[in-house]
C-alpha positions as CSV (number, residue, x, y, z in Angstrom):
1,X,4.1,-25.2,22.3
2,X,5.3,-28.1,20.2
3,X,7.7,-27.8,17.3
4,X,5.0,-28.7,14.8
5,X,2.8,-25.9,16.2
6,X,5.6,-23.4,15.9
7,X,6.3,-24.5,12.3
8,X,2.7,-24.1,11.4
9,X,2.6,-20.6,12.9
10,X,5.8,-19.7,11.0
11,X,4.2,-21.0,7.8
12,X,1.2,-18.9,8.4
13,X,3.3,-15.8,9.1
14,X,5.4,-16.5,6.0
15,X,2.3,-16.8,3.9
16,X,0.9,-13.5,5.3
17,X,4.3,-11.8,4.6
18,X,4.4,-13.1,1.1
19,X,0.8,-11.9,0.4
20,X,1.8,-8.5,1.8
21,X,4.9,-8.3,-0.4
22,X,2.9,-9.4,-3.5
23,X,0.6,-6.5,-2.9
24,X,3.6,-4.2,-3.1
25,X,5.2,-6.0,-6.1
26,X,3.6,-3.7,-8.6
27,X,5.0,-0.4,-9.7
28,X,1.7,1.4,-9.8
29,X,0.8,0.4,-6.2
30,X,4.2,1.4,-5.0
31,X,3.8,4.8,-6.7
32,X,0.4,5.2,-5.2
33,X,1.9,4.7,-1.7
34,X,4.7,7.1,-2.5
35,X,2.2,9.8,-3.5
36,X,0.2,9.1,-0.3
37,X,3.3,9.4,1.8
38,X,3.0,13.1,1.2
39,X,-0.5,13.1,2.7
40,X,-4.1,12.3,2.1
41,X,-5.3,12.7,-1.5
42,X,-8.5,12.3,-3.4
43,X,-8.9,9.5,-5.9
44,X,-9.1,12.0,-8.7
45,X,-5.9,13.7,-7.7
46,X,-4.1,10.4,-7.3
47,X,-5.4,9.0,-10.6
48,X,-4.0,12.0,-12.6
49,X,-0.5,10.8,-11.9
50,X,-1.1,7.5,-13.6
51,X,-1.8,6.4,-17.2
52,X,-4.5,4.0,-16.0
53,X,-8.2,3.7,-16.6
54,X,-10.4,4.6,-13.6
55,X,-11.3,0.9,-13.3
56,X,-7.6,-0.3,-13.3
57,X,-6.7,2.4,-10.8
58,X,-9.6,1.4,-8.6
59,X,-8.4,-2.2,-8.6
60,X,-4.9,-1.2,-7.4
61,X,-6.5,0.8,-4.6
62,X,-8.6,-2.2,-3.7
63,X,-5.5,-4.4,-3.3
64,X,-3.9,-1.8,-1.0
65,X,-7.1,-1.5,1.0
66,X,-7.5,-5.3,1.4
67,X,-3.9,-5.5,2.7
68,X,-4.6,-2.7,5.2
69,X,-2.0,-0.4,3.7
70,X,-4.4,2.4,3.0
71,X,-7.6,3.7,4.4
72,X,-10.3,6.0,2.9
73,X,-12.9,8.4,3.9
74,X,-15.8,9.8,1.9
75,X,-16.7,13.5,1.9
76,X,-19.8,14.1,-0.2
77,X,-19.0,12.6,-3.6
78,X,-15.2,12.6,-3.1
79,X,-13.2,9.7,-1.7
80,X,-9.9,10.5,0.0
81,X,-7.1,7.9,0.6
82,X,-4.3,8.0,3.1
83,X,-1.7,5.6,4.4
84,X,-3.2,3.5,7.1
85,X,-0.5,3.1,9.8
86,X,3.0,4.3,10.8
87,X,4.6,1.0,9.9
88,X,3.5,1.3,6.3
89,X,4.8,4.9,6.2
90,X,8.1,3.7,7.6
91,X,8.3,1.0,5.0
92,X,7.6,3.5,2.2
93,X,10.2,5.9,3.5
94,X,12.7,3.0,3.6
95,X,12.0,2.2,0.0
96,X,12.1,5.8,-1.1
97,X,15.5,6.3,0.7
98,X,16.9,3.3,-1.0
99,X,15.5,3.8,-4.5
100,X,15.0,7.5,-4.7
101,X,18.3,9.1,-3.7
102,X,17.0,12.6,-4.0
103,X,14.2,11.9,-1.4
104,X,14.8,13.5,2.0
């Protein structure tokens, strides 16, 4: 692989990483992930923790879904969200450990 090819790959990876970090650079989305770190929750249960309209809350969930950070399942009329993979869970635990000293 030539140096230019490697540089292009690194640029793509850096772009992907920046996009990922932008999706987390919002206090509401971080808080959603922190709530989901405790386990699967319905949209209604999650939304009760936030002073957001249903539409705004849905947009935040959409960003997290598009980045692959959360997954959802539908049961009758209720939609449940959970963290999508162990890497995301580890990342949230790292953030909670650094910024939430009482978190164990």
